[in-house]
TORROLO-435522 format. One line per field, with one value per residue: residue number from 1; residue in three letters; x, y, z of N, C-alpha, C in turn. Coordinates in Angstrom, 1 decimal. Last residue first. Layout:
// residues N
seq	NUM|...
type	ALA|...
n_X	X|...
n_Y	Y|...
n_Z	Z|...
ca_X	X|...
ca_Y	Y|...
ca_Z	Z|...
c_X	X|...
c_Y	Y|...
c_Z	Z|...
This chain:
// residues 159
seq	159|158|157|156|155|154|153|152|151|150|149|148|147|146|145|144|143|142|141|140|139|138|137|136|135|134|133|132|131|130|129|128|127|126|125|124|123|122|121|120|119|118|117|116|115|114|113|112|111|110|109|108|107|106|105|104|103|102|101|100|99|98|97|96|95|94|93|92|91|90|89|88|87|86|85|84|83|82|81|80|79|78|77|76|75|74|73|72|71|70|69|68|67|66|65|64|63|62|61|60|59|58|57|56|55|54|53|52|51|50|49|48|47|46|45|44|43|42|41|40|39|38|37|36|35|34|33|32|31|30|29|28|27|26|25|24|23|22|21|20|19|18|17|16|15|14|13|12|11|10|9|8|7|6|5|4|3|2|1
type	ALA|SER|GLU|SER|TRP|GLU|SER|GLU|GLU|GLU|GLU|ALA|ILE|ARG|THR|SER|ARG|SER|VAL|TYR|ILE|GLU|GLU|MET|ASP|LYS|GLN|GLU|GLN|LYS|ARG|LEU|ALA|ILE|LYS|PHE|GLU|ASN|PHE|ASP|LYS|GLU|ARG|LEU|THR|ASP|ILE|ALA|LYS|VAL|ALA|ARG|LYS|ALA|LEU|LEU|VAL|GLU|LYS|LEU|ALA|LYS|ASP|VAL|PHE|LYS|ARG|ALA|ARG|PHE|LEU|ALA|GLN|ASP|SER|ALA|VAL|MET|ARG|GLN|LYS|ASN|GLY|VAL|ILE|PHE|GLU|THR|GLU|LEU|GLN|TYR|ALA|LEU|VAL|PRO|GLN|ALA|THR|SER|ALA|LEU|ALA|ASP|ARG|ARG|LEU|LEU|ALA|ALA|ASN|THR|ASP|ASP|TYR|LEU|ALA|GLN|ARG|ALA|ALA|LEU|ALA|ASP|GLN|TYR|LYS|ALA|GLN|ALA|THR|ALA|LEU|ALA|ARG|LEU|CYS|GLU|GLN|GLU|LYS|ALA|SER|ARG|VAL|ARG|GLU|VAL|ALA|ALA|LEU|ARG|PHE|ARG|PHE|LYS|LYS|LYS|MET
n_X	126.5|124.7|125.9|128.1|126.8|125.6|127.8|128.8|126.8|127.0|129.6|129.2|127.4|129.1|131.0|129.4|128.7|131.1|131.9|129.8|130.2|132.8|132.3|130.7|132.6|134.4|132.7|132.2|134.8|135.2|133.2|134.2|136.6|135.5|134.1|136.2|137.5|135.5|135.4|138.0|137.8|135.7|136.9|139.0|137.5|136.3|138.6|139.2|136.9|137.3|139.6|138.5|136.7|138.4|139.7|137.6|136.9|139.2|139.0|136.7|137.5|139.4|137.7|136.0|137.9|138.7|136.3|136.2|138.3|137.4|135.2|136.4|137.8|135.5|134.5|136.5|136.0|133.4|133.7|135.0|133.0|131.1|132.5|132.4|129.6|129.0|130.4|128.9|126.4|127.2|128.0|125.5|124.2|125.8|125.4|122.1|121.8|120.8|121.8|123.9|124.7|122.7|123.3|125.7|124.6|123.1|125.1|126.5|124.5|124.3|126.9|126.6|124.7|126.0|128.1|126.6|125.6|127.9|128.6|126.5|126.9|129.3|128.5|126.8|128.5|130.0|128.1|127.7|130.1|130.2|128.1|129.0|131.3|130.1|128.8|131.0|132.1|130.1|130.4|133.0|132.5|130.9|132.7|134.5|132.9|132.2|134.8|135.5|133.6|134.3|136.5|135.5|132.3|131.0|128.7|127.3|127.5|126.0|125.8
n_Y	72.4|70.4|68.3|67.8|66.9|64.6|63.1|62.7|61.2|58.9|58.1|57.4|55.3|53.5|53.1|51.9|49.6|48.4|48.0|46.3|44.1|43.4|42.6|40.3|38.7|38.3|36.9|34.6|33.6|33.1|31.1|29.2|28.5|27.5|25.3|23.8|23.1|21.5|19.5|18.4|17.4|15.6|13.8|12.8|11.5|9.6|8.1|7.1|5.5|3.5|2.3|1.5|-0.4|-2.3|-3.1|-4.2|-6.3|-7.9|-8.7|-10.2|-12.3|-13.4|-14.2|-16.0|-17.9|-18.8|-19.9|-22.1|-23.5|-24.1|-25.7|-27.8|-28.8|-29.5|-31.5|-33.4|-33.8|-34.7|-37.2|-38.5|-38.5|-40.1|-42.5|-42.9|-43.1|-45.3|-47.2|-47.1|-48.0|-50.6|-51.7|-51.8|-53.6|-55.9|-56.9|-56.4|-55.3|-54.5|-51.1|-49.3|-49.2|-47.6|-45.2|-44.7|-44.5|-42.2|-40.4|-40.5|-39.6|-36.9|-36.1|-36.4|-34.5|-32.1|-32.2|-32.0|-29.4|-27.9|-28.2|-26.9|-24.3|-23.8|-23.9|-21.7|-19.6|-19.8|-19.1|-16.4|-15.3|-15.5|-13.8|-11.4|-11.1|-10.7|-8.3|-6.7|-6.8|-5.4|-2.9|-2.3|-2.2|0.0|1.9|1.8|2.7|5.3|6.5|6.4|8.2|10.6|12.3|14.9|15.9|19.0|21.3|23.6|27.2|30.2|33.0
n_Z	22.8|23.0|21.6|23.3|25.5|24.6|24.0|26.5|27.6|26.0|26.6|29.3|29.0|27.6|29.6|31.6|30.1|29.7|32.4|33.3|31.5|32.3|34.9|34.4|33.1|35.2|36.9|35.4|35.3|38.0|38.4|36.7|37.9|40.3|39.3|38.2|40.6|41.7|39.9|40.1|42.8|42.5|40.7|42.2|44.2|42.6|41.9|44.4|44.9|43.0|44.1|46.5|45.6|44.5|46.8|48.2|46.5|46.6|49.3|49.1|47.5|49.3|51.4|50.1|49.4|51.9|52.7|51.0|52.0|54.6|53.9|52.7|55.0|56.6|55.0|55.3|58.0|58.0|56.7|58.7|60.6|59.3|59.4|62.2|62.5|61.0|62.5|64.8|63.9|63.1|65.6|66.9|65.2|65.6|68.1|69.4|72.9|76.0|76.7|76.6|74.0|72.8|73.9|72.5|70.0|70.3|70.8|68.3|66.6|67.5|66.7|64.0|63.4|64.1|62.2|59.9|60.3|60.3|57.6|56.4|57.3|56.1|53.4|53.4|54.0|51.6|49.7|50.6|50.1|47.3|46.7|47.7|46.1|43.6|44.1|44.4|41.9|40.5|41.6|40.7|38.0|37.9|38.7|36.6|34.5|35.4|35.4|32.8|31.9|33.1|33.2|33.0|33.7|33.3|34.4|32.0|31.9|31.5|30.7
ca_X	127.5|124.4|124.6|128.3|127.6|124.7|127.0|129.6|127.0|125.8|129.3|130.1|126.9|127.8|131.4|130.1|127.7|130.3|132.7|130.0|128.9|132.5|133.2|130.2|131.4|134.8|133.3|131.1|134.1|136.1|133.2|132.9|136.7|136.4|133.4|135.1|138.2|136.0|134.3|137.6|138.8|135.5|135.7|139.3|138.4|135.5|137.9|140.2|137.2|136.1|139.6|139.7|136.2|137.4|140.5|138.3|135.9|138.8|140.2|136.7|136.4|139.8|138.8|135.5|137.2|139.7|136.8|135.1|138.4|138.6|135.0|135.5|138.5|136.5|133.7|136.2|137.3|133.7|133.0|135.7|134.2|130.8|132.2|133.7|130.3|128.4|130.8|130.3|126.6|126.6|129.0|126.6|123.7|125.7|126.6|123.1|121.5|121.3|120.8|123.3|125.6|122.8|122.1|125.7|125.5|122.4|124.1|127.2|124.9|123.1|126.5|127.6|124.4|124.8|128.4|127.4|124.7|127.1|129.5|126.7|125.6|129.2|129.6|126.3|127.4|130.7|128.7|126.6|129.7|131.2|128.0|127.8|131.5|130.9|128.0|130.1|132.9|130.4|129.1|132.7|133.5|130.4|131.5|134.9|133.5|131.2|134.0|136.3|133.5|133.0|136.7|136.3|133.5|131.1|129.9|127.2|127.7|126.2|126.6
ca_Y	73.4|71.7|68.9|68.3|68.1|65.7|63.5|63.4|62.5|59.7|58.5|58.5|56.5|54.0|53.6|53.2|50.5|48.8|48.8|47.6|44.8|43.8|43.7|41.5|39.1|38.9|38.2|35.5|34.0|34.0|32.4|29.8|29.1|28.6|26.4|24.3|23.9|22.7|20.3|19.0|18.4|16.7|14.5|13.6|12.6|10.6|8.8|7.9|6.7|4.5|2.9|2.4|0.8|-1.6|-2.5|-3.1|-5.2|-7.3|-7.9|-9.0|-11.4|-12.9|-13.2|-14.8|-17.2|-18.2|-18.8|-21.1|-23.0|-23.4|-24.4|-27.0|-28.3|-28.4|-30.3|-32.9|-33.4|-33.5|-36.1|-38.2|-37.8|-38.6|-41.9|-42.8|-42.0|-44.1|-46.9|-46.8|-46.7|-49.7|-51.5|-51.0|-52.2|-55.3|-56.2|-57.1|-55.2|-55.6|-52.2|-49.5|-49.8|-49.1|-45.8|-44.9|-45.6|-43.4|-40.6|-40.9|-40.9|-37.8|-36.1|-37.2|-35.9|-32.5|-32.2|-33.2|-30.5|-27.9|-28.7|-28.4|-25.1|-23.7|-24.8|-23.1|-20.0|-20.0|-20.4|-17.4|-15.4|-16.2|-15.2|-11.9|-11.2|-11.9|-9.5|-6.8|-7.4|-6.8|-3.7|-2.4|-3.2|-1.3|1.7|1.5|1.4|4.3|6.4|5.6|6.8|10.0|10.9|14.4|15.3|17.7|20.6|22.5|25.9|29.1|32.0
ca_Z	22.5|23.6|21.1|21.9|25.6|25.1|22.9|25.6|28.2|26.0|25.3|29.0|29.7|27.0|28.3|31.9|30.6|28.5|31.5|33.9|31.6|30.9|34.6|35.1|32.4|34.0|37.3|35.8|34.0|37.3|39.1|36.4|36.6|40.3|40.0|37.4|39.5|42.4|40.1|38.8|42.4|43.4|40.3|41.0|44.6|43.2|40.8|43.7|45.7|42.9|42.7|46.5|46.4|43.7|45.7|48.8|46.8|45.3|48.8|50.0|47.0|47.9|51.6|50.7|48.3|51.0|53.5|50.9|50.6|54.4|54.6|51.9|53.9|57.0|55.2|54.0|57.6|58.7|56.0|57.5|60.9|59.5|58.1|61.5|63.2|60.6|61.1|64.9|64.5|62.2|64.5|67.5|65.4|64.3|67.8|68.6|71.5|75.2|76.7|77.9|74.9|72.4|74.3|74.0|70.3|69.9|71.8|69.5|66.5|67.6|68.2|64.7|63.1|64.8|63.7|60.1|60.2|61.5|58.7|56.1|57.7|57.5|53.9|53.1|54.9|52.9|49.7|50.6|51.5|48.1|46.3|48.2|47.5|43.8|43.8|45.6|43.0|40.2|41.8|42.2|38.5|37.4|39.5|38.0|34.5|35.2|36.7|33.7|31.4|33.4|33.3|31.9|34.2|32.6|34.7|32.9|31.3|32.4|30.1
c_X	127.4|125.4|124.3|127.1|127.9|125.5|126.0|128.8|127.8|126.0|128.0|129.9|127.9|127.3|130.2|130.5|128.3|129.2|131.9|130.8|129.1|131.2|133.0|131.0|130.8|133.6|133.7|131.6|133.0|135.4|134.0|132.8|135.3|136.5|134.2|134.4|137.2|136.7|134.6|136.4|138.4|136.5|135.5|138.1|138.7|136.3|137.0|139.5|138.2|136.4|138.5|139.7|137.3|136.9|139.6|139.1|136.6|137.8|139.8|137.9|136.4|138.7|139.3|136.6|136.6|139.0|137.8|135.6|137.3|138.7|136.2|135.3|137.7|137.3|134.6|135.4|137.2|135.0|133.2|135.0|135.0|132.1|131.9|133.5|131.7|129.2|130.2|130.8|128.0|126.8|128.5|127.7|124.7|125.1|126.6|124.3|122.5|120.9|121.4|122.2|124.9|123.6|122.1|124.5|125.7|123.3|123.4|126.2|125.7|123.5|125.3|127.3|125.4|124.5|127.2|127.8|125.4|126.1|128.7|127.6|125.8|128.0|129.5|127.2|126.9|129.6|129.4|127.1|128.5|130.8|129.0|127.7|130.2|131.2|128.8|129.2|132.0|131.2|129.3|131.4|133.2|131.2|130.9|133.8|133.9|131.7|132.9|135.5|134.3|132.9|135.4|136.6|134.3|132.4|129.9|128.5|127.7|126.4|127.0
c_Y	74.0|72.8|70.2|68.8|68.7|67.0|64.6|64.0|63.3|61.1|59.3|59.0|57.7|55.3|54.2|53.9|51.9|49.8|49.3|48.5|46.2|44.6|44.3|42.7|40.4|39.5|39.0|36.9|34.9|34.5|33.5|31.1|29.7|29.3|27.6|25.4|24.5|23.7|21.6|19.9|19.1|17.8|15.7|14.4|13.5|11.8|9.9|8.7|7.7|5.7|3.9|3.1|1.9|-0.3|-1.7|-2.4|-4.0|-6.1|-7.1|-8.1|-10.1|-11.9|-12.6|-13.8|-16.0|-17.4|-18.0|-19.8|-21.9|-22.7|-23.5|-25.7|-27.4|-27.9|-29.1|-31.5|-32.7|-32.9|-34.7|-37.1|-37.5|-37.9|-40.4|-42.1|-41.8|-42.9|-45.6|-46.4|-46.2|-48.2|-50.5|-50.7|-51.3|-53.8|-55.4|-56.3|-56.0|-55.5|-53.3|-50.6|-50.1|-49.8|-47.3|-45.5|-45.8|-44.6|-41.9|-41.2|-41.4|-39.2|-37.0|-37.2|-36.8|-34.0|-32.7|-33.3|-31.9|-29.1|-28.9|-29.0|-26.6|-24.5|-24.9|-24.1|-21.3|-20.4|-20.8|-18.8|-16.4|-16.4|-16.0|-13.4|-11.8|-12.1|-10.7|-8.1|-7.6|-7.5|-5.1|-3.2|-3.4|-2.4|0.3|1.2|0.9|2.9|5.3|5.4|5.9|8.5|10.1|12.9|14.6|17.1|19.3|21.9|24.8|27.8|30.9
c_Z	21.2|23.3|21.7|21.3|24.2|25.2|23.3|24.4|27.2|26.5|25.2|27.6|29.4|27.7|27.6|30.6|30.9|29.0|30.3|33.0|32.2|30.8|33.2|34.9|33.0|33.2|36.1|36.2|34.3|36.0|38.4|37.1|36.2|39.0|40.1|38.0|38.6|41.4|40.8|39.0|41.1|43.0|41.2|40.5|43.3|43.7|41.4|42.6|45.1|43.7|42.5|45.2|46.4|44.3|44.8|47.7|47.3|45.5|47.5|49.6|47.8|47.4|50.3|50.9|48.9|49.9|52.6|51.6|50.4|53.0|54.5|52.6|52.9|55.9|55.7|54.1|56.2|58.2|56.6|56.7|59.7|59.8|58.2|60.1|62.5|61.3|60.6|63.5|64.5|62.7|63.5|66.4|66.0|64.4|66.5|68.3|70.7|73.8|75.8|77.9|76.2|73.4|74.0|74.5|71.8|70.3|71.5|70.7|67.7|67.5|68.4|66.2|63.9|64.6|64.5|61.6|60.4|61.5|60.0|57.2|57.5|58.0|55.4|53.6|54.7|54.0|51.0|50.6|51.6|49.6|47.1|47.9|48.1|45.3|44.0|45.3|44.2|41.3|41.5|42.4|40.0|38.0|39.2|38.9|35.9|35.2|36.5|35.0|32.3|33.0|33.7|32.0|33.1|33.0|34.0|33.2|32.4|31.7|31.1
């Protein structure tokens, strides 16, 4: 009489696992956006450095003032874009932190369900062992009763 273990909170476990997977996907998306913002900021930084070098090169040779002003305006514009990029980076970092907190909460919830599953499984194994022991005792008792009845019937036939 072996019966299978059936977890009473299996539906909750499936829902929490699905929630955990969803949170992990959201975290991956947030991290990708953060990396994109980081790459954009680095590109702006590189462009600004290149513009500074170009402006310094313009200053070393005789050039029209307009070229120098264009480089300076480009650098000023890039600095403003870098400030906006820093803000976007900060927002992206906040989204990553928020997604990470959600993942940790989801993992904690799944771990709680896993703990309950292990506890229920251990209780199931104990109950199963008790039932098997009880069944074995019944077999021994019925066998000993049958043997005693056979011996009794042999005695009554011989008498």
